[in-house]
C-alpha positions as a printed Julia matrix, in Angstrom:
349×3 Matrix{Float64}:
 259.07  231.32  161.34
 256.44  232.61  158.96
 253.51  230.57  157.78
 252.45  228.9   161.03
 248.87  229.04  162.19
 248.11  230.5   165.62
 247.63  226.97  167.03
 251.32  226.12  166.57
 253.53  227.47  169.35
 256.99  228.43  168.12
 259.31  228.42  171.13
 262.56  229.16  169.36
 263.19  230.52  165.89
 266.62  231.93  165.06
 266.43  234.93  162.76
 269.24  233.76  160.49
 269.99  230.24  159.28
 273.16  228.69  160.65
 276.25  229.49  158.63
 278.16  226.75  156.84
 281.9   226.53  157.39
 283.86  226.67  154.15
 285.49  223.3   154.77
 282.06  221.74  155.36
 280.76  223.21  152.11
 283.61  221.72  150.14
 283.08  218.4   151.84
 279.4   218.3   150.98
 280.01  219.21  147.37
 282.44  216.34  147.04
 280.55  213.78  149.1
 278.63  210.86  147.62
 279.09  211.12  143.88
 275.34  211.08  143.36
 275.26  214.6   144.86
 272.82  213.87  147.66
 274.17  216.18  150.34
 272.87  218.08  153.31
 272.6   221.42  151.55
 270.51  219.93  148.74
 268.36  217.94  151.15
 267.02  221.08  152.84
 265.0   221.27  156.01
 264.19  218.19  158.11
 261.97  217.84  161.17
 262.65  215.68  164.24
 259.74  214.86  166.53
 260.48  214.28  170.21
 263.81  216.1   170.1
 263.76  216.58  173.87
 264.35  212.87  174.56
 267.83  211.44  175.02
 267.72  209.73  171.65
 265.87  212.56  169.9
 268.52  215.06  170.95
 271.29  212.67  169.83
 269.66  212.52  166.39
 269.29  216.3   166.24
 272.98  216.72  167.06
 273.94  214.2   164.38
 271.87  216.01  161.75
 273.29  219.4   162.72
 276.82  218.02  162.53
 276.08  216.8   158.99
 274.93  220.28  157.94
 271.17  219.83  157.91
 268.71  222.56  158.82
 266.68  221.03  161.65
 263.25  221.84  162.99
 262.39  220.17  166.31
 258.88  219.4   167.48
 258.03  218.69  171.12
 254.7   217.78  172.66
 254.57  220.26  175.55
 256.13  223.6   176.36
 257.65  221.98  179.46
 259.67  219.72  177.13
 261.61  222.78  175.98
 263.57  222.76  179.24
 264.43  219.07  178.69
 265.63  219.93  175.2
 267.84  222.74  176.45
 269.27  220.37  179.05
 270.29  217.91  176.31
 271.77  220.47  173.88
 274.6   222.98  174.07
 273.7   226.63  173.61
 275.43  226.81  170.23
 273.48  223.73  169.08
 270.21  225.33  170.18
 271.1   228.42  168.18
 271.67  226.31  165.08
 268.11  224.95  165.09
 265.74  226.33  162.49
 263.02  226.38  165.14
 261.46  224.48  168.05
 257.69  224.07  167.93
 255.03  222.44  170.08
 252.97  219.83  168.24
 250.74  217.19  169.78
 250.97  213.84  168.03
 247.19  213.59  168.21
 246.64  216.86  166.31
 246.87  216.09  162.59
 246.39  219.68  161.42
 249.07  220.93  163.78
 251.49  218.3   162.48
 250.74  219.38  158.92
 251.74  222.93  159.84
 254.95  221.74  161.47
 256.01  219.46  158.59
 255.25  221.99  155.86
 258.27  222.49  153.64
 260.31  219.67  155.17
 262.31  217.28  152.99
 261.99  214.51  155.57
 260.42  213.76  158.93
 262.33  211.8   161.58
 259.65  210.5   163.92
 261.22  209.63  167.28
 258.45  210.91  169.54
 257.09  208.37  172.0
 254.65  208.4   174.89
 257.23  207.04  177.33
 257.74  209.2   180.4
 261.01  211.07  179.61
 262.08  210.71  183.24
 261.57  206.94  183.33
 259.17  206.98  186.28
 255.71  205.98  185.13
 256.69  203.37  182.58
 254.28  202.5   179.77
 250.62  201.55  179.79
 248.11  200.0   177.4
 246.63  203.46  176.81
 250.05  204.72  175.72
 250.18  201.91  173.15
 246.94  203.21  171.64
 248.12  206.84  171.69
 251.43  205.93  170.08
 249.64  204.09  167.29
 247.33  207.01  166.59
 250.3   209.38  166.65
 252.19  207.24  164.15
 249.29  207.32  161.7
 248.99  211.09  162.07
 252.69  211.63  161.47
 252.68  209.65  158.22
 249.49  211.34  157.01
 250.83  214.8   157.84
 254.03  213.91  156.03
 251.98  212.99  152.97
 249.89  216.15  153.12
 252.45  218.8   153.96
 256.05  217.72  153.58
 257.95  219.01  150.55
 259.25  215.47  150.01
 257.2   212.56  151.31
 259.88  210.78  153.33
 259.68  209.52  156.88
 262.31  207.78  159.0
 260.46  206.15  161.86
 261.97  205.04  165.18
 260.39  201.75  166.2
 261.95  199.14  168.5
 263.52  195.71  168.42
 260.58  194.77  170.66
 258.38  194.94  167.57
 260.17  191.85  166.19
 261.15  189.55  169.05
 257.92  188.56  170.84
 256.81  185.59  168.78
 254.31  183.38  170.6
 255.61  180.02  169.43
 259.25  180.19  170.4
 260.51  178.64  167.19
 264.22  178.01  166.84
 264.94  180.55  164.1
 267.01  183.66  163.53
 264.96  186.81  163.96
 265.43  189.46  161.3
 263.51  192.29  159.62
 260.84  189.88  158.38
 259.77  188.99  161.92
 256.96  190.74  163.8
 255.92  190.45  167.42
 252.59  188.75  168.1
 250.22  191.47  169.31
 247.95  189.04  171.16
 250.95  187.51  172.95
 252.0   191.02  174.02
 248.53  191.78  175.34
 248.26  188.52  177.26
 251.64  189.14  178.91
 251.09  192.89  179.42
 254.13  193.75  177.3
 252.71  197.19  176.61
 255.79  198.84  175.08
 256.26  195.92  172.69
 252.57  196.11  171.82
 252.7   199.87  171.27
 255.8   199.71  169.07
 254.4   196.82  167.03
 251.02  198.43  166.5
 252.5   201.83  165.72
 255.01  200.52  163.21
 252.46  198.33  161.45
 250.07  201.28  161.25
 252.82  203.48  159.83
 253.54  200.94  157.11
 249.86  200.63  156.17
 249.41  204.39  156.05
 252.62  204.93  154.07
 251.51  202.45  151.38
 248.1   204.09  151.23
 249.49  207.62  150.88
 252.66  206.78  148.94
 255.07  208.03  151.6
 258.61  206.63  151.42
 259.11  205.06  154.82
 262.06  203.48  156.61
 261.78  202.09  160.12
 264.72  201.62  162.49
 264.2   199.07  165.28
 266.85  199.56  167.99
 267.52  197.46  171.04
 267.64  198.97  174.52
 269.19  202.41  174.1
 272.39  202.98  176.03
 274.45  206.06  176.83
 277.9   206.38  175.24
 279.61  205.15  178.43
 278.25  201.59  178.55
 277.07  200.07  180.87
 275.57  203.31  182.19
 272.3   203.9   180.36
 269.78  206.65  180.18
 266.67  205.36  181.95
 264.19  206.83  179.48
 263.1   203.49  178.03
 264.75  200.98  180.35
 261.82  200.28  182.67
 259.17  199.42  180.07
 261.66  197.9   177.62
 262.92  195.32  180.12
 259.52  193.98  181.06
 259.91  190.32  180.2
 263.68  190.71  180.35
 264.22  187.23  181.85
 262.55  185.61  178.87
 264.44  187.83  176.42
 267.67  186.72  178.07
 266.81  183.01  177.84
 265.72  183.37  174.21
 268.88  185.22  173.16
 266.98  188.37  172.17
 268.07  190.8   174.9
 270.13  193.36  172.99
 271.39  196.9   173.49
 272.62  199.67  171.24
 274.44  202.94  171.68
 272.13  205.92  171.07
 274.79  207.64  168.96
 274.99  204.66  166.61
 271.19  204.5   166.32
 271.23  208.17  165.31
 273.9   207.37  162.72
 271.7   204.61  161.3
 268.75  206.99  160.97
 270.77  209.56  159.06
 272.54  206.98  156.9
 269.23  205.34  155.99
 267.75  208.7   154.99
 270.75  209.65  152.89
 270.65  206.27  151.11
 266.92  206.24  150.32
 267.55  207.1   146.67
 270.14  204.37  146.41
 268.34  201.31  147.69
 267.75  201.84  151.43
 264.23  200.69  152.27
 262.12  198.69  154.7
 263.03  197.85  158.28
 266.43  197.84  160.0
 267.04  195.91  163.22
 269.68  197.86  165.08
 271.73  196.48  167.97
 275.4   196.32  168.85
 275.52  193.91  171.76
 273.51  190.85  172.7
 273.43  189.92  176.39
 274.49  186.28  176.28
 275.15  185.32  179.88
 273.74  185.88  183.35
 276.95  187.68  184.29
 276.41  190.21  181.49
 272.76  190.56  182.46
 273.67  191.4   186.06
 276.23  193.94  184.8
 273.41  195.53  182.84
 271.18  195.45  185.92
 273.85  197.21  187.98
 274.49  199.79  185.28
 270.78  200.61  185.15
 270.54  200.67  188.95
 267.61  198.23  188.74
 268.52  195.89  191.59
 267.06  192.41  191.35
 266.03  192.65  187.7
 267.99  189.49  186.82
 269.83  188.56  190.03
 266.6   187.76  191.88
 266.33  184.6   189.78
 268.37  183.01  192.58
 269.36  179.39  191.99
 268.4   179.61  188.35
 270.79  182.54  187.96
 273.59  180.51  189.53
 272.93  177.58  187.23
 272.91  179.79  184.14
 275.88  181.95  185.14
 278.44  179.92  183.21
 276.26  179.1   180.22
 276.56  181.24  177.11
 273.15  181.88  175.59
 273.01  181.46  171.79
 271.99  184.57  169.86
 268.85  184.51  167.75
 269.13  188.0   166.25
 270.51  189.2   162.92
 271.69  192.75  162.19
 273.21  191.94  158.8
 271.02  194.45  156.96
 271.99  197.46  159.06
 275.64  196.38  158.91
 275.47  196.53  155.11
 273.87  199.98  155.28
 276.62  201.39  157.49
 279.34  199.78  155.39
 277.96  201.35  152.23
 277.63  204.71  153.98
 281.25  204.62  155.13
 282.39  203.82  151.59
 280.38  206.58  149.92
 280.85  209.4   152.41
 284.65  209.42  152.41
 284.81  213.14  153.13
 283.78  212.47  156.74
 286.71  210.2   157.43
């Protein structure tokens, strides 16, 4: 890929762009009467494409006909990426490049010419071993600011779809009896006091992204998913499970312990991007299932192979086993988005 500085390592760059099937081309020409289709939208970049969710998003974009550039943080991540993607999917990528989230100039090089940036990259250990620390919260926040600034400086179109977390909305210090929606933000001091580092990192990073986007006039959408699950629920990829479920007992009691299928989260990202010209904006809380009983919580525990996560509550678990916990979460906004997308993009049905 021409135009990169020597500091940007290009690990994979197919010589020819992926070919469009004729039936796909017809579909895109007819889709969404406002003519916003994949061919017109051009090149997009996905950060952190080697993660379970990042690769799911890349696959979704490729299936919709987008030209996709993937950025990873280390050369070693390339093997993780290849493990998540089929060979034909790897060959469809515009390129795979190494870009540290802390290197603003490098990010500018990577985003140059892109019509949108999907920022999924996180400082969570991709193998789910080390968890998440306070330092990672700081690094994630700095990375978020750099991504938005690089998008403003270098992207062909200043648009960013940012992967945050439901954790950035649910940790409110005074446990008021209210429905939590996109207007709710986690209390950073409460997160620090309780060492909820992933919640702190996601909250700080998303808030910083919003401040920077307003300053630099970048069109930003943030998607805030619950605990990411593999397609075969209750088996889940362990990438974010360990740090996400810190404080899980309290989430369960408050009715805010929720999960979502990674494929559906990817669908929300793409649908939000494609609807940006037609009213999509702001934050989207994204979850498909709320854990509302101790029995469901223990099923989740078993699926994650995290013995004792909820069952160690002992007598309290027995007392709560038959009680259904009321939900305090609303996903009405993302439901409207997906409904509108299904109505407009009839060619995919």
